C-alpha positions as CSV (number, residue, x, y, z in Angstrom):
1,X,-30.0,-3.0,-49.6
2,X,-31.9,-1.0,-48.0
3,X,-31.4,1.8,-45.2
4,X,-31.7,-0.1,-42.3
5,X,-29.1,-3.6,-43.5
6,X,-26.9,-1.1,-44.8
7,X,-26.6,0.8,-40.3
8,X,-26.7,-3.4,-39.0
9,X,-23.7,-4.6,-42.3
10,X,-22.1,-0.7,-40.7
11,X,-22.8,-2.0,-36.8
12,X,-21.0,-5.3,-37.8
13,X,-18.2,-3.6,-39.5
14,X,-17.3,-1.5,-36.2
15,X,-17.9,-4.7,-34.2
16,X,-16.9,-8.1,-33.8
17,X,-17.6,-11.3,-31.4
18,X,-15.3,-10.9,-28.7
19,X,-14.0,-7.5,-28.9
20,X,-13.7,-5.5,-25.4
21,X,-16.1,-2.1,-25.6
22,X,-17.4,0.1,-23.2
23,X,-20.2,1.4,-22.4
24,X,-23.9,3.6,-20.0
25,X,-25.9,1.9,-18.8
26,X,-29.3,3.4,-19.8
27,X,-32.1,0.7,-18.6
28,X,-32.8,-1.2,-16.0
29,X,-35.4,-4.7,-17.1
30,X,-35.9,-7.9,-15.8
31,X,-33.3,-9.5,-18.7
32,X,-30.9,-7.4,-17.1
33,X,-29.3,-3.7,-18.3
34,X,-29.2,-2.3,-21.4
35,X,-26.3,-0.9,-22.8
36,X,-25.4,2.1,-24.5
37,X,-22.2,1.4,-26.7
38,X,-22.5,4.3,-29.5
39,X,-23.5,1.8,-31.5
40,X,-27.4,3.9,-32.7
41,X,-29.1,1.9,-30.4
42,X,-28.8,0.2,-27.2
43,X,-27.6,-3.5,-26.5
44,X,-28.3,-6.1,-23.9
45,X,-26.4,-7.7,-20.7
46,X,-28.7,-10.3,-20.1
47,X,-28.4,-10.7,-16.2
48,X,-27.0,-13.9,-16.4
49,X,-24.1,-12.8,-18.3
50,X,-23.3,-9.9,-15.6
51,X,-20.5,-11.3,-12.7
52,X,-21.8,-13.1,-9.2
53,X,-23.4,-9.9,-7.3
54,X,-21.5,-9.5,-3.7
55,X,-23.8,-11.2,-0.8
56,X,-26.5,-9.1,0.8
57,X,-27.1,-7.6,-3.2
58,X,-28.8,-9.1,-6.5
59,X,-28.4,-8.2,-9.9
60,X,-30.0,-5.5,-10.4
61,X,-28.2,-3.7,-7.7
62,X,-25.1,-4.1,-9.8
63,X,-24.2,-1.0,-12.8
64,X,-27.1,1.5,-12.3
65,X,-28.7,3.6,-15.3
66,X,-25.9,5.8,-15.8
67,X,-23.1,3.8,-14.7
68,X,-20.3,3.3,-17.6
69,X,-19.9,-0.7,-17.5
70,X,-16.6,-2.2,-19.6
71,X,-18.1,-5.2,-21.5
72,X,-17.8,-7.7,-24.5
73,X,-19.3,-8.9,-27.2
74,X,-21.2,-12.1,-26.6
75,X,-23.1,-12.0,-30.5
76,X,-24.5,-10.4,-33.2
77,X,-28.4,-11.9,-32.6
78,X,-29.7,-11.9,-36.1
79,X,-33.8,-10.9,-35.7
80,X,-35.5,-9.5,-37.1
81,X,-35.0,-7.2,-34.1
82,X,-31.4,-7.0,-34.8
83,X,-29.7,-7.1,-31.0
84,X,-26.2,-7.5,-30.1
85,X,-25.8,-10.0,-26.1
86,X,-22.8,-8.5,-23.8
87,X,-21.5,-10.1,-21.5
88,X,-19.0,-9.8,-19.0
89,X,-18.4,-13.1,-18.0
């Protein structure tokens, strides 16, 4: 097993689907927010997995860069990019 696979296995042992996590928004993208939950890489909180914004605001206005957010682990993407997806719903 290579080091990258071992790191991914360690992450999956520390975090479980449905687990509540807290992290900081590190960047905004058209797909959603990149969030650092101390997994060793940023995770994705997709726009579709954020709560409805208040009237007059968009999803981009929620969770400014640097803000703390709470979410749950929605899934582990077993693609070559190995991504954790988050949800706030």
